[in-house]
DORO-585121 format. One record per residue (C-alpha): residue number from 1; x, y, z. Coordinates in nm, 2 decimals, always signed. Layout:
BEGIN
site num = NUM; X = X; Y = Y; Z = Z
...
% end
This chain:
BEGIN
site num = 1; X = -1.13; Y = +2.12; Z = +1.04
site num = 2; X = -1.05; Y = +1.76; Z = +0.86
site num = 3; X = -1.26; Y = +1.86; Z = +0.61
site num = 4; X = -1.00; Y = +2.08; Z = +0.49
site num = 5; X = -0.74; Y = +1.83; Z = +0.49
site num = 6; X = -0.90; Y = +1.58; Z = +0.21
site num = 7; X = -0.91; Y = +1.86; Z = -0.02
site num = 8; X = -0.62; Y = +1.85; Z = -0.30
site num = 9; X = -0.51; Y = +1.49; Z = -0.14
site num = 10; X = -0.61; Y = +1.25; Z = -0.42
site num = 11; X = -0.33; Y = +1.46; Z = -0.62
site num = 12; X = -0.07; Y = +1.38; Z = -0.35
site num = 13; X = -0.15; Y = +0.98; Z = -0.31
site num = 14; X = -0.10; Y = +0.95; Z = -0.67
site num = 15; X = +0.28; Y = +1.08; Z = -0.67
site num = 16; X = +0.49; Y = +0.73; Z = -0.69
site num = 17; X = +0.64; Y = +0.75; Z = -0.34
site num = 18; X = +0.95; Y = +0.55; Z = -0.29
site num = 19; X = +1.05; Y = +0.36; Z = -0.02
site num = 20; X = +1.33; Y = +0.49; Z = +0.19
site num = 21; X = +1.53; Y = +0.24; Z = +0.36
site num = 22; X = +1.80; Y = +0.35; Z = +0.59
site num = 23; X = +2.08; Y = +0.06; Z = +0.59
site num = 24; X = +2.29; Y = -0.02; Z = +0.90
site num = 25; X = +2.36; Y = +0.37; Z = +0.94
site num = 26; X = +2.65; Y = +0.44; Z = +1.22
site num = 27; X = +2.77; Y = +0.76; Z = +1.28
site num = 28; X = +2.99; Y = +0.96; Z = +1.56
site num = 29; X = +3.18; Y = +1.24; Z = +1.68
site num = 30; X = +3.55; Y = +1.19; Z = +1.71
site num = 31; X = +3.57; Y = +0.86; Z = +1.92
site num = 32; X = +3.21; Y = +0.88; Z = +1.99
site num = 33; X = +2.96; Y = +0.64; Z = +1.87
site num = 34; X = +2.57; Y = +0.79; Z = +1.82
site num = 35; X = +2.44; Y = +0.56; Z = +1.58
site num = 36; X = +2.47; Y = +0.20; Z = +1.59
site num = 37; X = +2.35; Y = +0.03; Z = +1.30
site num = 38; X = +2.05; Y = +0.10; Z = +1.24
site num = 39; X = +1.81; Y = -0.02; Z = +1.04
site num = 40; X = +1.47; Y = +0.05; Z = +0.89
site num = 41; X = +1.25; Y = +0.14; Z = +0.62
site num = 42; X = +0.96; Y = +0.40; Z = +0.60
site num = 43; X = +0.68; Y = +0.33; Z = +0.32
site num = 44; X = +0.40; Y = +0.56; Z = +0.23
site num = 45; X = +0.13; Y = +0.60; Z = +0.47
site num = 46; X = +0.38; Y = +0.48; Z = +0.76
site num = 47; X = +0.37; Y = +0.63; Z = +1.03
site num = 48; X = +0.66; Y = +0.60; Z = +1.24
site num = 49; X = +0.75; Y = +0.68; Z = +1.60
site num = 50; X = +1.11; Y = +0.74; Z = +1.73
site num = 51; X = +1.12; Y = +0.68; Z = +2.12
site num = 52; X = +1.42; Y = +0.65; Z = +2.35
site num = 53; X = +1.60; Y = +0.89; Z = +2.64
site num = 54; X = +1.78; Y = +1.22; Z = +2.51
site num = 55; X = +2.13; Y = +1.13; Z = +2.38
site num = 56; X = +2.04; Y = +0.79; Z = +2.18
site num = 57; X = +2.06; Y = +0.94; Z = +1.87
site num = 58; X = +1.69; Y = +1.08; Z = +1.74
site num = 59; X = +1.82; Y = +1.41; Z = +1.62
site num = 60; X = +2.13; Y = +1.25; Z = +1.49
site num = 61; X = +1.95; Y = +0.99; Z = +1.31
site num = 62; X = +1.74; Y = +1.28; Z = +1.15
site num = 63; X = +2.04; Y = +1.47; Z = +1.06
site num = 64; X = +2.19; Y = +1.13; Z = +0.87
site num = 65; X = +1.84; Y = +1.21; Z = +0.61
site num = 66; X = +1.83; Y = +1.50; Z = +0.54
site num = 67; X = +2.20; Y = +1.51; Z = +0.47
site num = 68; X = +2.33; Y = +1.73; Z = +0.73
site num = 69; X = +2.53; Y = +1.47; Z = +0.87
site num = 70; X = +2.71; Y = +1.32; Z = +0.53
site num = 71; X = +3.02; Y = +1.11; Z = +0.71
site num = 72; X = +2.80; Y = +0.86; Z = +0.87
site num = 73; X = +2.82; Y = +0.46; Z = +0.74
site num = 74; X = +2.62; Y = +0.26; Z = +0.59
site num = 75; X = +2.39; Y = +0.39; Z = +0.33
site num = 76; X = +1.98; Y = +0.52; Z = +0.29
site num = 77; X = +1.81; Y = +0.43; Z = -0.04
site num = 78; X = +1.48; Y = +0.67; Z = -0.16
site num = 79; X = +1.38; Y = +0.36; Z = -0.36
site num = 80; X = +1.70; Y = +0.23; Z = -0.58
site num = 81; X = +1.87; Y = +0.61; Z = -0.53
site num = 82; X = +2.14; Y = +0.66; Z = -0.30
site num = 83; X = +2.08; Y = +0.96; Z = -0.08
site num = 84; X = +2.43; Y = +1.07; Z = -0.09
site num = 85; X = +2.41; Y = +1.12; Z = -0.48
site num = 86; X = +2.10; Y = +1.39; Z = -0.47
site num = 87; X = +2.12; Y = +1.75; Z = -0.44
site num = 88; X = +1.99; Y = +1.97; Z = -0.17
site num = 89; X = +1.68; Y = +2.02; Z = -0.40
site num = 90; X = +1.64; Y = +1.70; Z = -0.49
site num = 91; X = +1.65; Y = +1.59; Z = -0.17
site num = 92; X = +1.40; Y = +1.85; Z = -0.06
site num = 93; X = +1.12; Y = +1.77; Z = -0.33
site num = 94; X = +1.11; Y = +1.39; Z = -0.14
site num = 95; X = +1.18; Y = +1.51; Z = +0.25
site num = 96; X = +1.03; Y = +1.76; Z = +0.44
site num = 97; X = +1.16; Y = +1.87; Z = +0.78
site num = 98; X = +0.96; Y = +2.00; Z = +1.06
site num = 99; X = +1.16; Y = +2.16; Z = +1.36
site num = 100; X = +1.03; Y = +2.17; Z = +1.68
site num = 101; X = +0.82; Y = +2.41; Z = +1.85
site num = 102; X = +1.02; Y = +2.72; Z = +1.88
site num = 103; X = +0.96; Y = +3.07; Z = +1.95
site num = 104; X = +0.99; Y = +3.34; Z = +1.65
site num = 105; X = +1.23; Y = +3.52; Z = +1.60
site num = 106; X = +1.11; Y = +3.76; Z = +1.28
site num = 107; X = +0.74; Y = +3.86; Z = +1.27
site num = 108; X = +0.64; Y = +3.67; Z = +0.92
site num = 109; X = +0.32; Y = +3.57; Z = +0.82
site num = 110; X = +0.08; Y = +3.23; Z = +0.88
site num = 111; X = +0.11; Y = +3.25; Z = +0.46
site num = 112; X = +0.45; Y = +3.40; Z = +0.41
site num = 113; X = +0.64; Y = +3.13; Z = +0.66
site num = 114; X = +0.42; Y = +2.84; Z = +0.44
site num = 115; X = +0.55; Y = +3.02; Z = +0.12
site num = 116; X = +0.91; Y = +3.00; Z = +0.19
site num = 117; X = +0.82; Y = +2.61; Z = +0.16
site num = 118; X = +0.79; Y = +2.67; Z = -0.19
site num = 119; X = +1.14; Y = +2.83; Z = -0.22
site num = 120; X = +1.28; Y = +2.47; Z = -0.37
site num = 121; X = +1.06; Y = +2.56; Z = -0.69
site num = 122; X = +1.19; Y = +2.84; Z = -0.82
site num = 123; X = +1.47; Y = +2.97; Z = -0.90
site num = 124; X = +1.74; Y = +3.16; Z = -0.65
site num = 125; X = +1.67; Y = +3.49; Z = -0.81
site num = 126; X = +1.33; Y = +3.51; Z = -0.87
site num = 127; X = +0.97; Y = +3.59; Z = -0.66
site num = 128; X = +0.70; Y = +3.30; Z = -0.60
site num = 129; X = +0.47; Y = +3.27; Z = -0.86
site num = 130; X = +0.10; Y = +3.21; Z = -0.85
site num = 131; X = +0.17; Y = +2.79; Z = -0.83
site num = 132; X = +0.35; Y = +2.85; Z = -0.51
site num = 133; X = +0.09; Y = +3.11; Z = -0.34
site num = 134; X = -0.18; Y = +2.88; Z = -0.46
site num = 135; X = +0.03; Y = +2.57; Z = -0.29
site num = 136; X = +0.05; Y = +2.75; Z = +0.02
site num = 137; X = -0.29; Y = +2.84; Z = +0.02
site num = 138; X = -0.44; Y = +2.49; Z = +0.01
site num = 139; X = -0.11; Y = +2.37; Z = +0.26
site num = 140; X = -0.26; Y = +2.63; Z = +0.53
site num = 141; X = -0.63; Y = +2.55; Z = +0.41
site num = 142; X = -0.57; Y = +2.15; Z = +0.47
site num = 143; X = -0.47; Y = +2.26; Z = +0.84
site num = 144; X = -0.74; Y = +2.40; Z = +0.91
site num = 145; X = -0.58; Y = +2.72; Z = +0.98
site num = 146; X = -0.74; Y = +3.01; Z = +0.67
site num = 147; X = -0.84; Y = +3.23; Z = +0.96
site num = 148; X = -0.47; Y = +3.29; Z = +1.02
site num = 149; X = -0.29; Y = +3.39; Z = +0.74
site num = 150; X = -0.23; Y = +3.72; Z = +0.79
site num = 151; X = -0.17; Y = +3.69; Z = +1.15
site num = 152; X = +0.19; Y = +3.69; Z = +1.24
site num = 153; X = +0.33; Y = +3.41; Z = +1.37
site num = 154; X = +0.46; Y = +3.55; Z = +1.69
site num = 155; X = +0.12; Y = +3.62; Z = +1.77
site num = 156; X = -0.05; Y = +3.30; Z = +1.79
site num = 157; X = -0.06; Y = +2.98; Z = +1.98
site num = 158; X = +0.22; Y = +2.68; Z = +2.03
site num = 159; X = -0.06; Y = +2.45; Z = +1.90
site num = 160; X = -0.13; Y = +2.71; Z = +1.55
site num = 161; X = +0.30; Y = +2.77; Z = +1.51
site num = 162; X = +0.36; Y = +2.40; Z = +1.49
site num = 163; X = +0.00; Y = +2.34; Z = +1.25
site num = 164; X = +0.22; Y = +2.61; Z = +1.04
site num = 165; X = +0.51; Y = +2.44; Z = +1.04
site num = 166; X = +0.39; Y = +2.15; Z = +0.90
site num = 167; X = +0.21; Y = +2.32; Z = +0.69
site num = 168; X = +0.48; Y = +2.48; Z = +0.56
site num = 169; X = +0.64; Y = +2.14; Z = +0.46
site num = 170; X = +0.28; Y = +2.03; Z = +0.27
site num = 171; X = +0.40; Y = +2.31; Z = +0.06
site num = 172; X = +0.71; Y = +2.16; Z = +0.03
site num = 173; X = +0.48; Y = +1.87; Z = -0.15
site num = 174; X = +0.78; Y = +1.62; Z = -0.04
site num = 175; X = +0.69; Y = +1.23; Z = -0.04
site num = 176; X = +0.80; Y = +1.25; Z = +0.35
site num = 177; X = +0.77; Y = +1.43; Z = +0.67
site num = 178; X = +1.05; Y = +1.39; Z = +0.93
site num = 179; X = +0.95; Y = +1.56; Z = +1.27
site num = 180; X = +1.19; Y = +1.65; Z = +1.58
site num = 181; X = +0.97; Y = +1.61; Z = +1.92
site num = 182; X = +0.61; Y = +1.88; Z = +1.73
site num = 183; X = +0.43; Y = +1.85; Z = +1.99
site num = 184; X = +0.74; Y = +1.94; Z = +2.28
site num = 185; X = +0.59; Y = +2.26; Z = +2.50
site num = 186; X = +0.29; Y = +2.22; Z = +2.38
site num = 187; X = -0.05; Y = +2.19; Z = +2.60
site num = 188; X = -0.22; Y = +1.86; Z = +2.62
site num = 189; X = -0.52; Y = +1.95; Z = +2.41
site num = 190; X = -0.30; Y = +2.10; Z = +2.19
site num = 191; X = -0.04; Y = +1.79; Z = +2.15
site num = 192; X = -0.41; Y = +1.58; Z = +2.08
site num = 193; X = -0.49; Y = +1.78; Z = +1.80
site num = 194; X = -0.15; Y = +1.79; Z = +1.64
site num = 195; X = -0.10; Y = +1.44; Z = +1.70
site num = 196; X = -0.47; Y = +1.37; Z = +1.51
site num = 197; X = -0.37; Y = +1.61; Z = +1.22
site num = 198; X = -0.05; Y = +1.42; Z = +1.16
site num = 199; X = -0.23; Y = +1.05; Z = +1.15
site num = 200; X = -0.47; Y = +1.16; Z = +0.92
site num = 201; X = -0.16; Y = +1.28; Z = +0.70
site num = 202; X = +0.00; Y = +0.89; Z = +0.72
site num = 203; X = -0.35; Y = +0.78; Z = +0.60
site num = 204; X = -0.35; Y = +1.05; Z = +0.30
site num = 205; X = -0.01; Y = +0.88; Z = +0.16
site num = 206; X = +0.26; Y = +1.06; Z = +0.36
site num = 207; X = +0.51; Y = +0.87; Z = +0.51
site num = 208; X = +0.59; Y = +1.01; Z = +0.83
site num = 209; X = +0.90; Y = +0.99; Z = +1.04
site num = 210; X = +0.90; Y = +1.10; Z = +1.42
site num = 211; X = +1.04; Y = +1.16; Z = +1.77
site num = 212; X = +0.87; Y = +1.21; Z = +2.04
site num = 213; X = +0.93; Y = +1.15; Z = +2.45
site num = 214; X = +0.56; Y = +1.04; Z = +2.47
site num = 215; X = +0.48; Y = +0.69; Z = +2.45
site num = 216; X = +0.14; Y = +0.71; Z = +2.47
site num = 217; X = +0.19; Y = +0.91; Z = +2.11
site num = 218; X = +0.36; Y = +0.67; Z = +1.96
site num = 219; X = +0.12; Y = +0.35; Z = +2.10
site num = 220; X = -0.20; Y = +0.52; Z = +1.99
site num = 221; X = -0.12; Y = +0.70; Z = +1.67
site num = 222; X = +0.16; Y = +0.56; Z = +1.51
site num = 223; X = +0.17; Y = +0.19; Z = +1.30
site num = 224; X = +0.51; Y = +0.15; Z = +1.36
site num = 225; X = +0.77; Y = +0.24; Z = +1.65
site num = 226; X = +1.11; Y = +0.21; Z = +1.68
site num = 227; X = +1.31; Y = +0.20; Z = +2.02
site num = 228; X = +1.67; Y = +0.30; Z = +2.02
site num = 229; X = +1.88; Y = +0.32; Z = +2.31
site num = 230; X = +2.31; Y = +0.39; Z = +2.30
site num = 231; X = +2.23; Y = +0.44; Z = +1.92
site num = 232; X = +2.09; Y = +0.08; Z = +1.84
site num = 233; X = +1.76; Y = -0.03; Z = +1.77
site num = 234; X = +1.65; Y = -0.20; Z = +2.09
site num = 235; X = +1.30; Y = -0.31; Z = +1.95
site num = 236; X = +1.13; Y = -0.23; Z = +1.67
site num = 237; X = +0.75; Y = -0.35; Z = +1.51
site num = 238; X = +0.43; Y = -0.24; Z = +1.58
site num = 239; X = +0.26; Y = -0.10; Z = +1.84
site num = 240; X = +0.16; Y = -0.39; Z = +1.98
site num = 241; X = +0.44; Y = -0.59; Z = +1.94
site num = 242; X = +0.73; Y = -0.31; Z = +2.02
site num = 243; X = +0.64; Y = -0.19; Z = +2.32
site num = 244; X = +0.57; Y = -0.35; Z = +2.65
site num = 245; X = +0.69; Y = -0.32; Z = +2.99
site num = 246; X = +1.03; Y = -0.50; Z = +2.98
site num = 247; X = +1.11; Y = -0.26; Z = +2.66
site num = 248; X = +0.98; Y = +0.07; Z = +2.87
site num = 249; X = +1.24; Y = -0.02; Z = +3.12
site num = 250; X = +1.53; Y = -0.09; Z = +2.96
site num = 251; X = +1.47; Y = +0.21; Z = +2.78
site num = 252; X = +1.43; Y = +0.46; Z = +3.05
site num = 253; X = +1.46; Y = +0.29; Z = +3.35
site num = 254; X = +1.13; Y = +0.35; Z = +3.50
site num = 255; X = +0.85; Y = +0.03; Z = +3.60
site num = 256; X = +0.54; Y = +0.12; Z = +3.44
site num = 257; X = +0.25; Y = -0.12; Z = +3.30
site num = 258; X = +0.05; Y = -0.05; Z = +2.99
site num = 259; X = -0.36; Y = -0.05; Z = +3.05
site num = 260; X = -0.55; Y = -0.03; Z = +2.76
site num = 261; X = -0.92; Y = +0.18; Z = +2.81
site num = 262; X = -1.15; Y = +0.03; Z = +2.60
site num = 263; X = -1.40; Y = +0.32; Z = +2.42
site num = 264; X = -1.66; Y = +0.32; Z = +2.19
site num = 265; X = -1.46; Y = +0.39; Z = +1.90
site num = 266; X = -1.17; Y = +0.17; Z = +1.98
site num = 267; X = -0.90; Y = +0.10; Z = +2.26
site num = 268; X = -0.69; Y = +0.39; Z = +2.40
site num = 269; X = -0.37; Y = +0.29; Z = +2.57
site num = 270; X = -0.17; Y = +0.45; Z = +2.89
site num = 271; X = +0.12; Y = +0.40; Z = +3.07
site num = 272; X = +0.13; Y = +0.37; Z = +3.46
site num = 273; X = +0.37; Y = +0.40; Z = +3.68
site num = 274; X = +0.40; Y = +0.11; Z = +3.91
site num = 275; X = +0.45; Y = +0.34; Z = +4.22
site num = 276; X = +0.38; Y = +0.70; Z = +4.27
site num = 277; X = +0.52; Y = +0.85; Z = +4.54
% end
């Protein structure tokens, strides 16, 4: 599967990628603040995980970056371009969104759904052409799910469906991938497979911003972690510096210890509660 992903990679890595810069972004509904002066940067090859309990603003932050929530204060830049000045199509050329796992309503095939990711590269009234179909096939191949191309989205497993959603984003040919809890509702094996695939995409040159409720995913796969609490940045940095016992206690209200398990190919970090009753 990983061999498939290396094909056509160099073409993507050679694209000019500007740094995504979120600068003191605040957003609220009526008089209820959700985000309060959140700042961070995301560069090519970055794998930045967002941690924090429900309601701290992770999804709101995504909607600000994607141009859905427009009433925020502060600024979001891509290189020297303010995202407020970009059209929907221009934004789609730079940033792709991968939603949470969901039960499909329509019986599209995997290929048809991935092909939808190319919609921005042809006019509204035209059908996808050869280039778009080739892009869809390449994305499906890179995810290692070519054997599922003609299967209905409704008939494949949750993990396979998540890989298809990522393939749709790759077909969009954006530089940055925003992922909202991509492993939610997946079984343990599929969680690992999806996280390994996402980590490989970052190594290939994509900038990835991913929200998760699993600190172990952030600690073991990301190269940077941003912890939000009450709409503010509680901690930010490398997995070694951004997350410790105190940060997890403050963010989630539980006492846990982080243990390192040594393996032949490196160490794996696990979070263990102080008391299991």
